[in-house]
Each structure stands twice: as structure tokens, then as C-alpha cells.
C-alpha positions in Angstrom: 98.5 3.7 -41.4 100.3 4.4 -38.1 100.0 2.3 -34.9 97.7 4.8 -33.2 95.1 4.4 -35.9 95.5 0.6 -36.0 95.0 0.3 -32.2 92.2 2.8 -32.4 90.4 0.8 -35.1 91.0 -2.4 -33.1 89.5 -0.7 -30.0 86.5 0.6 -32.0 85.8 -2.8 -33.5 85.7 -4.4 -30.1 83.6 -1.5 -28.8 81.2 -1.8 -31.7 80.7 -5.5 -30.9 80.1 -4.6 -27.2 77.6 -2.0 -28.2 75.8 -4.5 -30.5 75.7 -7.0 -27.6 74.2 -4.3 -25.3 71.7 -3.1 -27.9 70.6 -6.7 -28.6 70.3 -7.5 -24.9 68.2 -4.4 -24.2 66.0 -5.2 -27.2 65.6 -8.8 -26.1 64.7 -7.8 -22.5 62.3 -5.3 -23.8 60.5 -8.0 -25.9 60.5 -10.4 -22.9 59.2 -7.6 -20.7 56.4 -6.8 -23.1 55.5 -10.5 -23.4 55.5 -10.8 -19.6 53.1 -7.9 -19.4 50.8 -9.7 -21.8 51.0 -12.9 -19.7 50.2 -10.9 -16.5 47.2 -9.4 -18.2 46.1 -12.9 -19.4 46.5 -14.2 -15.8 44.3 -11.3 -14.6 41.7 -12.2 -17.2 41.8 -15.8 -16.1 41.5 -14.9 -12.5 38.5 -12.7 -13.1 36.8 -15.2 -15.3 37.3 -17.9 -12.6 35.8 -15.5 -10.0 33.0 -14.9 -12.4 32.4 -18.6 -12.7 32.5 -19.2 -9.0 30.0 -16.4 -8.4 27.8 -17.8 -11.1 27.9 -21.2 -9.5 27.1 -19.6 -6.2 24.1 -17.9 -7.7 22.9 -21.2 -9.3 23.1 -22.9 -5.9 21.1 -20.1 -4.2 18.6 -20.2 -7.1 18.0 -23.9 -6.6 17.7 -23.6 -2.9 15.2 -20.8 -3.4 12.9 -23.1 -5.2 13.4 -26.0 -2.7 11.8 -24.3 0.2 8.6 -22.7 -1.1 6.9 -22.7 2.4 9.8 -21.7 4.5 9.7 -17.9 4.0 12.8 -17.3 6.1 15.0 -19.6 4.1 13.4 -18.5 0.9 14.2 -14.9 1.6 17.8 -15.7 2.5 18.4 -17.6 -0.7 16.6 -15.0 -2.8 18.9 -12.3 -1.3 22.0 -14.4 -1.9 20.9 -15.2 -5.5 20.3 -11.6 -6.4 23.5 -10.5 -4.6 25.6 -12.8 -6.7 24.0 -11.6 -9.9 24.6 -7.9 -9.0 28.2 -8.8 -8.1 28.8 -10.4 -11.4 27.3 -7.4 -13.2 28.8 -4.6 -11.2 32.3 -6.1 -10.4 33.5 -8.8 -12.7 32.0 -7.7 -16.0 33.5 -4.1 -15.8 36.9 -5.6 -14.9 36.8 -8.0 -17.8 35.8 -5.2 -20.2 38.8 -3.2 -19.2 41.2 -6.2 -19.5 39.8 -7.2 -22.9 40.2 -3.6 -24.1 43.8 -3.6 -23.0 44.3 -6.9 -24.8 42.4 -5.5 -27.9 40.3 -8.6 -27.9 37.3 -7.3 -29.8 35.6 -10.8 -30.1 35.6 -11.3 -26.3 34.3 -7.7 -25.8 31.4 -8.4 -28.2 30.6 -11.6 -26.3 30.8 -9.8 -23.0 28.4 -7.2 -24.3 25.9 -9.9 -25.0 26.4 -11.4 -21.6 25.8 -8.0 -20.0 22.5 -7.6 -21.9 21.4 -11.1 -20.9 22.2 -10.4 -17.2 20.3 -7.1 -17.5 17.2 -9.0 -18.8 17.5 -11.6 -16.1 17.7 -9.0 -13.4 14.7 -7.2 -14.8 12.7 -10.5 -14.6 14.2 -11.5 -11.2 11.7 -9.7 -9.0 8.7 -10.9 -11.1 9.9 -14.5 -10.9 10.5 -14.4 -7.1 7.2 -12.7 -6.4 5.2 -15.1 -8.5 6.9 -18.2 -6.9 6.3 -16.8 -3.4 2.6 -16.2 -4.4 1.9 -19.5 -6.1 4.3 -21.7 -4.3 4.5 -23.7 -7.5 7.7 -24.2 -9.5 5.7 -25.4 -12.5 3.7 -22.2 -12.7 6.8 -20.1 -12.7 8.8 -22.4 -15.0 6.1 -22.3 -17.6 6.2 -18.5 -17.6 9.2 -16.2 -17.0 11.6 -18.7 -15.4 12.1 -20.8 -18.5 13.5 -17.9 -20.5 15.5 -16.9 -17.4 17.2 -20.3 -17.3 17.9 -20.2 -21.0 19.7 -16.9 -20.6 21.6 -18.3 -17.6 22.8 -21.3 -19.6 24.1 -19.0 -22.3 26.0 -17.1 -19.7 27.4 -20.4 -18.3 28.5 -21.4 -21.8 30.3 -18.1 -22.3 32.1 -18.5 -18.9 33.2 -22.0 -19.6 34.7 -21.0 -23.0 36.3 -17.9 -21.6 38.0 -19.9 -18.8 39.4 -22.4 -21.3 40.5 -19.6 -23.7 42.2 -17.7 -20.9 44.0 -20.8 -19.6 45.2 -21.5 -23.2 46.5 -17.9 -23.5 48.3 -18.1 -20.2 50.0 -21.4 -21.1 50.9 -20.2 -24.6 52.3 -16.9 -23.1 54.6 -18.8 -20.7 55.8 -21.1 -23.4 56.6 -18.1 -25.6 58.5 -16.4 -22.7 60.5 -19.6 -22.1 61.3 -19.9 -25.8 62.4 -16.3 -26.0 64.6 -16.7 -22.9 66.2 -19.8 -24.4 66.8 -18.1 -27.8 68.1 -14.9 -26.2 70.5 -16.8 -24.0 71.8 -18.9 -26.8 72.3 -15.9 -29.1 74.0 -14.0 -26.3 76.4 -16.9 -25.7 77.2 -17.1 -29.4 77.8 -13.4 -29.7 79.8 -13.4 -26.4 82.1 -16.2 -27.6 82.5 -14.6 -31.0 83.4 -11.2 -29.4 85.9 -12.9 -27.1 87.5 -14.8 -30.0 87.6 -11.7 -32.1 89.2 -9.7 -29.3 91.8 -12.4 -28.7 92.5 -13.0 -32.4 92.9 -9.3 -33.0 95.2 -8.9 -30.1 97.3 -11.9 -31.2 97.5 -10.7 -34.8 98.5 -7.2 -33.8 100.9 -8.2 -31.1 102.4 -11.0 -33.3 103.1 -8.7 -36.3 104.5 -6.0 -34.0 106.7 -8.4 -32.1 107.9 -10.1 -35.3 108.9 -6.7 -36.8 110.7 -5.6 -33.7 112.6 -8.9 -33.4 113.6 -8.6 -37.1 114.8 -5.0 -36.7 116.6 -5.9 -33.5 118.5 -8.6 -35.5 119.4 -6.1 -38.2 120.7 -3.6 -35.7 122.7 -6.3 -34.0 124.2 -7.2 -37.4 125.0 -3.6 -38.1 126.7 -3.2 -34.7 128.9 -6.3 -35.6 129.8 -5.0 -39.1 127.5 -7.3 -41.1 125.9 -4.8 -43.5 125.0 -7.0 -46.4 121.5 -8.1 -45.5 118.9 -5.9 -47.1 115.9 -4.9 -44.9 112.8 -6.6 -46.2 110.1 -4.9 -44.1 107.2 -3.2 -45.8 105.1 -1.4 -43.2 103.4 2.0 -43.3 103.4 2.7 -39.6 106.0 3.8 -37.1 107.7 0.4 -37.4 108.0 1.0 -41.1 109.6 4.4 -40.5 112.0 2.9 -38.1 112.9 0.2 -40.7 113.6 2.9 -43.2 115.8 4.8 -40.7 117.7 1.6 -40.0 118.1 1.1 -43.7 119.5 4.6 -44.1 121.8 3.9 -41.2 122.9 0.6 -42.9 123.7 2.4 -46.1 125.6 5.1 -44.3 127.6 2.6 -42.4 128.3 0.7 -45.7 129.6 3.9 -47.3 131.8 4.6 -44.2 133.1 1.0 -44.3 133.8 1.3 -48.1 135.8 4.5 -47.6 137.7 3.0 -44.7 138.6 0.0 -46.8 139.7 2.2 -49.7 142.1 4.1 -47.5 
């Protein structure tokens, strides 16, 4: 194997290690990027769930205020409008956003629960006007509570339970996602450091081995040629290489034999 092929193989081995490092780095960053996208989606889910919870709390405050002022029509109307507005905002804004996000996350369980919540809100909105009109007519909380409002409250409590669980689950997902990203970054950094050090050591070791063997052979042949130039022809060349240095050693060996023959003829004369 000649020197060109040896150097080419050394170069290719180092290049292969470099390519492996690049491929691994791209693969690792792609995984981290995909995980980051998942965490961002979980953050959006958490944000919308929290907005949903705030709006639900707002509707509950307006609901309570509505029943506090049965004889103040102005205040009662204001709280009735705010109560229904919050309900419509939850139904028309937050639930559709959460449905899209849960579909992206392929969270079928949450989608099924959200479907139930949408149905409960639809039933409450259908009963809303009846409850408000009856309270305004009777001015009696007990009269309304014994009829439609009791079922309305039960449905609202179910919605509140769902929101509480969803907030906790989304926070848990966000924390777990950030922990996974941190762990992936640590593992990727550690592996890259190990591979980088291994590649560096391999490159240095390969260079030292090739340069050392090449230098040793050249020094040895230089000594032989010096001996030949000074008439010392007895040392046999002990160099077994199949590259250009080996060919040079064979040429020097032939030169040595030729000089030996010339010297023998000279001595015979």
C-alpha cells in the first residue's frame, strides 16, 4: 500500500469521524427542537387553561353578584350581562383553542373531557335566560335554586373540577418537558465532548504513528546511505514496507549490492 493510499485512508477515517459528529449533532438538535415544540404547545395549553379558569371565576363572581341584588335592576342587569359574556367567551374562545391544541398533542382523553364540558356549557347557556328571568320575576333565590339553578350549579361545579385538573396536568406536562429538555441537553453535551475528545486523540495518534514510522524509516535509510558513501557495505537492509519507502529501501539495497560487487572487483585487481 503506497503512501498516498495510507494518507487518504487516514484522512477518510478522520473525515468519517467528523461526519458522524455532525450527523449526531443534527439528530440531537432535531430531537431537542421537537421536544421544545412540544413544551411550547404545553405552555400554550397551560396558558389557555389558566385564562379559562380566570374567566370561569369571573363568571362565578358575576353570578353571585346577580343574586345579591334582586331589587336593584340596574346592578342586576350589569351582572347578568357580565355573567353571560364570560360564559360565551369561554365557549367561543377558550374551548376551540384548547380543542386545537389537544388535537395537536394527540390528547384524546382531554379532547373527550373537553367535549363533555362543551355540552355542559351548552346546557347551562340554554337554561341561563330561564334562570335569570325567573329570578327577576320572583326576586327569590330559593324559588330559582329549587328549580333550574340547582342543576345549573352542578354542571358549573363539574366544569370547575375539569379546569382544576387540567391546570394541574398542564403544569405537570410543562415541568416534565423542561426537565426532559435539560436532560437531553446535558446528555448531548456530554456525548459530544466524549466524541470530540476521542476524535482529537484519534487524529493525533494517527498523525504520530504515521509520522513516526515514516520518520524512523527515513532516518534508517539515511544511515544506510551514509554507510554506503563511507564504504561500509556489510549491513543488510532490514526494512519491510510496501509503499514508496519500501521501494526506496529496495533501490538502496540494489545500490548496496552493486557497490559491493564493484568493491570486490576492485580488491581482486
